[in-house]
N, C-alpha and C positions, 0 to 999 in steps of 0.2 A: 453446404455451409454458407451463410450469407455474410456480406461485408459487415453488417450491423452486429451479427453474433460474434464475429471474429474480433472486432475492435472494442468490445465492452470493457469497462474498467475491471480490475481485479476484485474490487469490492462487490461488483455485480455478479461475478463468477461465484464468489462465496455465498452470496445471497441466493443465487439459483440453486447451488448445491443444497442449501438449507431447505428451499422449497421442494426440491426433488426428493429429499429424505422423507417428506410427508406423503409422497405418493407410493405407488407400487410398481414403478418401472424398473428395468434392469439397466441402469446407467453405469457408465464406466468413467472413472476419473483418471486423467492422464496428467502426470506431474514431471517436470524436469528435475532430476535428482543429482545430476552431475554434468559439468561441461568442461571439456579440455580444449583450450584454444579459444576461438571466437565463435559466437553464436548470437542470434537476434535477441534471445531471452536468456535469463540466468536461472540457476536452481531455485525452485519454488514456483515458477510459472505454471499455470494450470489450465486445463481444458476439460470441460464436461461433455461427454459423448452419450447421446441417447439412442434408443432402439430404432428411431426413425432415420438414423444416419445424419443427424444434425449435431453440430458442436457449438459450444459456447465458450469463448475465451481463445487465447492464442498462446502457443508455445514456440512458434516460429513465425516467419513473415508470410506464412501461407504455403510453404514448400512441402511440409511433411504432414499437414493436417489430413489430406485424403488417405495417405498410407495409414495414419493412426486410426481413422474411422474403420478401415478394414481390419486392423489388428484388434480393435475393440470387440469385433465380432467373436474372435477366438476367446478372449477373456470372458465375454458374456456367455459363450457356450460352455466353457469348462469351469467357470466360476472361480478361477485362480488368478492371482496377480502375475503379470509378466513384466520382465525388464528388457527393454529393447534398446540396442545401441545403434545410433546412426553415425557412421564415420564419414564426415564430409571434408576431411583433410585434403583429399585428392579429387575434390568435386569438379575441378577444372576439366578432368577427364570424364566427367559425367557418370561417375560411379553409380549414382542413384537415378540417373536419367533426369536430374533436376537442374543441373547447371547453376546452383544457387551460390556457390563460392563462399560459404560461410567459414570454411577452413577451421572447423571444429568437430569434436566428437561429443555427441549429445546422448546421454542416458535418460530414457523416459520410462517411468513406472506407470503401468496401466493396471488398475485394480477395480473390482466391482465396488460400486458405491454402496456402503452398508452403514449400519447404525454406529460402527466404530468411529465414524468421522463426525458424529453429531456434537461431541464436546468442543471440537474445533470451531465449527460455525456458530455455535451458541455463544462461546466466549467472544468471538469476533463481533457478533451482533450486539452483545452487551457492552462492548468497548473495553474488553479485558485482554491483556497480553496472554498468549499461550504458545507453547511449543509442541508440535506434533512429532513424535518419534515413530518411524516406520522401519521395521527390520527388512533388510535386503538380503543378507546372507548370514548364517550362523553355523559354524563348523560343528558345534555341539548338538544342534538340532533342537535346542530348547525353545527357539523362536523360529517360526516359519516366515517366509517372505510375505509381507503384508500385515504381520502382527503389529499391534500399535500400543503405544503408551503415551502419556501426557505429562508435561511439566506446567504447573500453574505457579506463578510467582508467590502466591499466598500459601503454598504448601512446601514442605521440606523434603518431599520425596516424589519419585515418579509414581504415577497411578495408571491403572487400566482405564479403558473407556467407561467402565462402570463406576469409576471413582475409588476403587479398592487399591491397596498397595500392589506394586508390580515386581514381585520377587525375581522373575526371570530376567529383569532388566538391570544392568549395572547402574547403581545409583550415582556412579562417577559421571554419568552423562547429564546429571542435573545442572552442573555449572555451565557447560557449553550450551545446554538447552535454554537456560535462563538468559545468557548473553544474546543468543539468536532471537529469542522472543522479544526482548527489549528493543533490539535493532530492527526487527522485522525482516530478517535475512534467513537464508537457508544454506545448509552444507551437508555433505556426506562425510561421516567420520568412520574410521576403522580402529577397532580395539584389538590388540594382539597381545595376549598375556595369559598365563596359566593354562596353556594348551588350547585356549579358545580364541578363534578369530571371528569377530563380529563386525559386520558392516551395517551402519544405521544412517538413515536419512533423517535429518532434523529440520523441520520446517517451522521457522519462527513467524508467528502471525502477530504483529504488533497492532494494538488498537488503532483504528483509522485516525489520521491526523485531522484535526478540526479547523475549519476556516469559518470565521464569523464575519459577515459582511454587514456593515451598518449603512443603511440607505434603502430607499424604495423606488428610486427612479428607474427608468427603462434601461439605463446603462448597467444596472446591477445584473440584469438577465444574462448577458454574454459571459460575465465573470463567473456567475453561478454555474452556468452550463459547462464551461471549460474546466472549472475547478472540480466539478463532480466527475467529469471524464478523466481527471487526473488523480482519482482515488481520494479526494478530500471529502470529509463529511461536512456538508455546508449548512450553516444556519444563517438565515437572513433576518436581520433585526430592523424593524421600522419604528418610527416614532409617531404618536398621536392617533394611530388607528385609522387613517384616512384611506388606506389602500388595502385591498384583499391580497395579502402577501402570498398566501398559498396558491391562489389562482394565477397571480402574475409571475411567480417564480416556481414552476412545477419541478424544476431540477433540484430544488433545495430539499435537504433531508428534514429540515425543521424550520419553522418561521416563528417569530416572536414579536409582539408589539409591547413596547415599554416606553420609558422616558430616558433621556440622556443621563439624568441624575441617578437613575436606578440601575444602570448597567452592571455595576459590580455586585448588586444584590440579586439581580435576576439571572445572571449568567455565571457559570462555574468556569472561569478562565484559568489556565495553567500553562506550563511550559510546552504543552502540545497544542496550544491554541494559537492560530495565526489570524490576524485581524486586518480588515480593510475598512477604512472610514471614507464613505463617499455619499454623504447626505446632501451635499451642495448647500448646506445651511451652515454659515460660519459659527453661530452660537452652538448648534448641535454638535458640530465637529469638535469645537474647542472643549466642550464639556465631556464628550466621549473620549477624546485623546487624553485629557487629564486623568481620567480613571484608568485608562489602559496603561499609561506610563507608570502608574502606581502598582500595576499587576506584574506577573512573571511571564507574560507573553513574549515570545522571542521576535515577533514581527508585528509592527503597526504600520500599515501602508495608508498614507493620507493623500487623497486626491487634491490637486491644486498646485499652483506655482510656489516658488520659494518665498516671494514677498508676502503671500497669504499666511504662511507659517511664521514668518518673522513678526507679522502683526499679532499672531496668536501668542507668540512668546512674550511680546511686549505687554499684552494684557495679563498674562500669567504673572509677569514681573510686577505690574501695578497692583496685583492682588496679593503680592508677597509670596507667590509660588515660584520656586526655581527648581530646575532639573539639571543634574550633573551630566557629564558626557556619557557615563555608563548608562544612565537611564535613557538618554536620547539615542544611544547606539541601536536600539531596537526600532527606531522610527525611520521610515523611508518615505521621503517626500521631496519632490514630486514622486508619486508612486510609479513603479514599473521600470522595465529595462528600456534602453534607447534602441528600439527596433525600427524607428523611422515611420511607423504607420500611424494613421489618424482616424480610421474608421472605428466604429464601436467594437467590432471583433478584433481588430488589430490592437486596439488599446487593451482589451481584455486579455489578449495573448501576452502582451508585455507585462501585465500585472501578474498573471498566473505564472509566467516564466520566472519572474523575480521571486515569487513566493517559493517556487520549487528550488531555485538556486539557494535561497536561505535555508530551507528545510533540509536540503541535501549537503549543506556546508560547501557550496561551490562558488567560485568566482567566475561569473559568466565569461566565456570566451569561445572562439571557434574550435571545434573538435580537431581541425587540421593542425592546431598548435599544441594539442595534448599529446604527451609522450606516453607510450604504453597502451594498455587496454582502455577501451571506451568505458566499460563497466568496471566498477571496483570489484576486486576479488575479496571474498570473505576469508578471513584468517581466524580459525578457531582450532586450538590445539586438541588433539585426541587425548582423552584422559588415559593415564596409565593404570593398569590393574595390578 
């Protein structure tokens, strides 16, 4: 497994799964379904393992991947899902011969990649939220390990991978599935009632968060690259068509040429859209910011110093346009976190870091000052039967 394959964004892992479903290989999908204590990744992290012994994606910092490649051979041979538990609580004693010191217990589901996963990757590719429900244990035997159902926010009940009603699945799972789909989080739930004990892994796949960058200068490139590696779906918008945007910004998912006055007409911006304005043209920036402030986007990052924006506000005032504090609360200028760097990539890091902090509702600070777990724990109540 190469470093490049290990470090790909989660969006690329799902894209690769989509591509591999079109082939005839015997791939195995590994997914973390539960974590007790501390671990590098949380439930929902995925890794695709192919017949050639290569893996795409990461579920640990690299410590368990080789073992999983070997375990995948067993799954491939027997054609049945397997649930493997790695107990690293006492790893200081080198229980696994790894010495990784994660101090956690990690449950990993390995399953043959089949057509039952297609609705998940197709919904994700289409920008739709979806929850994937996978059976782990069922005391009644109505569901076998690896059996799958789906929750789509536009539907009122759980469905099979074929889109039919899923009677073997308790419909009480729809509420937590909807919650996890909207949040893009994952959790394992246990239902114990009426003599049936059912353990289900629910993987919420939220539509990718969109980042729209206004500008076509070379400094847009590092921001685009880093944002794409952080699972943003990136659109680069240029004005006047003087630059081949697709060639200049190969990491962008989409490029668009328009005019500042047509931004709201040509782009569908909503509460999942994060925006960066860095045209380096004062008039273009002002016209773009004015339209963004009238939208529901939660983040508008504007390149430039404070006095440049003060000049912008003065011109708005001269034109009779005023914005209250609530509207301006989504505007971040000068853009980025104060990380002290000044090179193009250092600036891009500070910009993307700020967007991540806003998107994850975080106040940036050192992790050494954070109490409790580094990663938030998902709290979803198991439905009663």
